[in-house]
N, C-alpha and C positions, 0 to 999 in steps of 0.2 A: 455416469449413470444415466442422467437424464437424456443425454444424447442418444445412448443405446436404446432406451425406452421409445423416444421418438421415431428412430430408423426402424425398430422392430414393428411399431404400429403402422408406419407406412407401408412396410413390407406386407404385413397381414391383410391391410386393406387391398392393396393391389392383388393379392392371391384370391381373396373373396371375389373381386371384381372379375378376374380372369374365370373363376369358375362360374359365376351366375351370369355373366354375359355370354360365355359359351354354351352353357346348357340348352338354351333354346335352339342352338344351331346343330345340336348332336343329331346325326344320322346313324340310326341302328345298323345299317348295312355296313358302316365303316368297322364294325366289330365283328365282321364275319371274314376269315376266321377268327375266333376269339384268341387263340394261341398260336399263330402261323408256324411258329419255331419249335412248338411242343414243349413239354416240361423242361427239356434241355435247355431251350433258349430262353425260358424263365429265369432259371438259376444262373446262366450265364450273365444275363442282364442285372440280376440281383447282386451278383459278385462284383461287377463293375460299378454299379451306382451305390454300392454300400458306404463309400465314402460320405455320402449325404447324411448318414447317421453317425458320422464320427463325433460331431459336436455335444452328443448327448453324454459320452463317457467323460467329457471335460468338465462336466458339473461336478464329478467327484473330486477334482483337484481343488475345488474351493472349500473343501471341509473345514480348514483352519479359520474361514472367514464367515461361517454359518454359525447361529447361536447354539441349534441342536442338531449336529450332523446326522445323528441316527435316524431322527425323524424327517428332517426337512430335505436331506439328499435324495432319499428313495422317492419321496413326493415329487421333487423337481424333475427327477429323471423320467420316471414312469409317466408323469403328467404330461411334461413336454413332448415326450416320445409318442404318446397316444394322440396329441393334438396334431403334431406334425405328420404323422403317418396318414391321418384322416385327409390332411390338406394336400399331402403329395398324391394320394391316390384319386383325390377329386380333380386335381389338376391334370393328371393323367387321362382320366376318363374324359374331361372336357377336350383336351387336345386331340386324342385319338378318335374323339367322336366328331369333331369337326373336320379333321383332315384324315384321309386314309394312310395308315402306318408307312406305306411305301412312298408317299408324297410328302412326308414331314420334312422340312428344311433343318437339318440337324445344328446348323449354326445359328439360327434364330427361329426356333419353332413355333412360339406363340405369336411373334409379330407376323410371320408369315402366314399363320393360321387365320389371324385377323384381317390380314389383307385380302384373303382368299374369299372370305365371306362378306367382303364388302364394309368392314369396319376398320378402315385404315387408321382412323384417329386413335383407335385404341392402342396402336403400336407404341405412341408416346408414352401412355401409362405403363405398358408392359416394360418399356425401357426404363423407366423409374423404378420399377419393382426389381429389375435386373441388378441395377446399380446398388439399391438398398439391400438386396440379398447377398451381394458380394461383400457389402460392408459388415453385416451381421456376422457372416461367415468367417471373415478375416478377424474380427474382434473376438469370437469365441476361441479361434485358433490360437491366437496371441494370448489369450487369458490362460487357456489350459497349459500350453508349451512352457510359457513364462514361468509358471509355478512349478512345473516339473524341473526345470533347470534350477530353480531355487533350491529345491529339496537335494538335488545332486550337488549343488555348490555347498551346501551345509555339511553333507557328509563326506566332501572331499573327492567325490568322483569327477567333478568339474571345478575349476578355478574358484576360490572363494568369493571372488568378486561378483559371480552369479548370483550369490545369496543376499546381496545387500539390498536393503529396503530403503525407499526414499522416505526421508523424515517427514516431508510436506505432504505426500500423497499416500503414503502407506503401502506402496506397491512395489514389486521388484523391479526397478527402472532398468538396470543393466540387462537382466534376462529378457526383458521385454524387447530392448533395442536389438539384441542378438537374434531373437526370434524373428522379428520384423526384417532384418538384414538377410537371414538366411533363407526365410520363406521367398523374399524378393528375388534372391539369386537363382533358386530353384525354378521358379516360374519364368525367369528370363531364359534359362539355358534348356528348359525341357518343355516338350508339348503337354497339353492338358491331359491326353489319354494316358500318356506314360506315367504322369503323377497321380492320376486317379487310381491306375491299377497298383501303383506303388503303396499309396495310402490304404487302399482297401486291404491288400495282402498283409501289411504290416499290422493293421488293426485287428484283422481276423486272427493273425497269430497271436497277438498280444491277448485277445479275449480267450483264445484256446488255453494259453498258459494261465490265466487267472481261473479259468474253470478247473483246470488241473490243481492249482494251487488250494482252491476252496476245499477239494476232497482231501487233500493232505492235511490242511489245518484242521478239519473236523475229524478225521480218523487217525491222525498221528498220535502215538503213544510211545514214550521213551520209559522204559522201565529197567532200572539197573544199568546193565552193560548192553541190553538188548533193545531193539527197536523194531517196529512193524512197517516202518517207510518202505522197505524193499517190496513188501507185498501190495502196498497201494501202488507204487510205481509200476510194478507189472501190470496191475489191472488198468491203470491210466494208458500204458503203452498199448495193451490190446486194443483198448478202445480206439486208439489213434490208428492202429493198423487196419482194424475192421472198418473204421470211418473211410479210410483210402480206398479199400477195396469195394465197400460199399458204394462209394461214389462212382468209381469206375464202371461197376456193374449197372448202376442206373444211367449213366451216359450211353452205355452200349445197349441199354433196354433188355438186359437179361433178367427178366423179373423173377424167375424161379431162383436165381443165385441171390437176387436182392432180398427174397423171403428168408432164405437160409441165413444169410449174413445178419439180417436184421434180428432174427431169433438169438443169434449168437452174441450180438451186441447187446441186447437186452438182458442175456444171461449174465454178461459181465458186469452190467450196471447194477443189477440186482444182487450180485455177488456182494457188494459193498455192505449190504445188510448184515453179512456174516462177520464183519468187523466191529467190535464194539466201539462206540464214539467216544472220545475224550469229554471231559467235563469243563472245558473252556466256556466262559460266558463272554460271547462275542458282541462287540459294539454294533456291528452290521451283520444281520442274519439274512440267510438265503433258505427260502422254502423249498420243501420236497427234496432234500438231500437224500440220496446222490443223484435223483434222476434230472434235475434241472442242470447241474454242471455237465453230466454225461451227454445229455442232447445238446448242450451248448457246444461241446467238443464235436459232436457229429455234424451238427449243421456248419460250423465254422469250417471244418475240413472239407465239406463237400463244396462249400463256396470258394475255397481257396483251390480246389481241383478243378474249378470251372474256369479259372484264369488260364491265360496263355504261358507258354514255356519262357517267354521273354519277362513276364512278371516274376517268375522264380529267380532268373538269372539276376535281375535288378535288386531283388530281396536279398540274395545272399551277398552281393557286393556291398549293399547297405549295411548289413550285418556286420560284415567283415570290417568295414570302417568304424562302426560302434564298438565293436570288440577290440579293435586296435587301440581306440581311445582309453578303454577300460583297462587293458592290460599294460599300457605303456604309461598312462597317467593316474587312472583311478586306484588302481592297486598299490600304487607307490604312495600317493598322498592320502589316502584314507586313513584317518586316526581312529581305530575300532574302539579303544577305551574311551575316547572322548565322544565317539558318537552314542555308544551305550550310556554313557553319564547324561547326555542331553536328551536322550530318547526316553528313558524310564523315569517316570514321575509317581509320586506317592501322595494321596490326599485322602481325607476324610469326606465322606458324603453327609448329608444332613441327618442321617441315623447314627453317624459315628462309625459306620463300617468302613474298613480300609479298602481302598481301590488301588490296584496297580495298573497303570495306563501306558500304553506303548503307541506314541503317535504315528510312528511309521507303519506299525502293523495293524493299526486301528482295532485292538482288541483290549478287553478289560478282564482281569482275573481278580476274584475276591482274595484278599489276603488272609492268612491263617493268623490265629491269636498271637503266635510267636512272632510273626513277620511285623504285626502292628506294634508289638511292644519294642 
């Protein structure tokens, strides 16, 4: 933890140095045209560099290691996201203000920019920041992925070895080693552009699935032998289809079609208000349901549509490998009764009310008097 703090502080200091050292050298003429590739170019770039924001969802994987997850995790995610977004934008403005966008060296942009303005000595500082930035990114990735492997090992979807915790460190040592080796092999055999697209499309797909799951969790009702899940799934499917067609229309700049499809998308999103919400008391809450998850699906699908055809091919190959592991190992070795027994816990809070907690679903439901007895 102390090492991580030191590296992070160095990284932030270097970022602030780049911003403040570059600001006096900014030329407003370099910002003309401000968006040379248009709105399509902006979203294409956003889809590729989306992997820069992957680390923020990793914070959620540390829920078991925080004292008050329902309060601490949202603060940690939103707070760090806001700070880093400001720093990203400031660095981008500094770079594109020092060097015209067509002249930027994509291999060493900041080092080359300081060389151009006669501050060659600053390249050493930039190099230190690059190294610390890589280290912090690796640490975050190892942290999150290792804990995901640990949960999969507990449930039997991966070998139980993955769930073992080091007695001296209190961390998933085997899962961390596997994560490091797999990440190293991928970077050895694939170019950074390929990995960036693969990470981006995978993360965007997961975020879309999570958004759809939020809608199902908030509106699902099972009464007797009937269920309203099909009506929810139909609405989510319509949102995905409309998001795809809306993305295509934006890329082709068919603004009349965009307007019609946008109204249709809003109609589907607001149609969720016609479905009564269930009474689950959730540990983690999402504001403005169903609008936030609906727009999350829309923006994620648009960014996915901005990626090239090869990103889709690699994504389907990667998913085929993952599904193969699931069907040929996970399904066979998962012990459902044991999983349910280890997941559901009942305890009394300070007022004596019963709480039923599900550590995998992260929700809490008040127990009835009969259940408490």
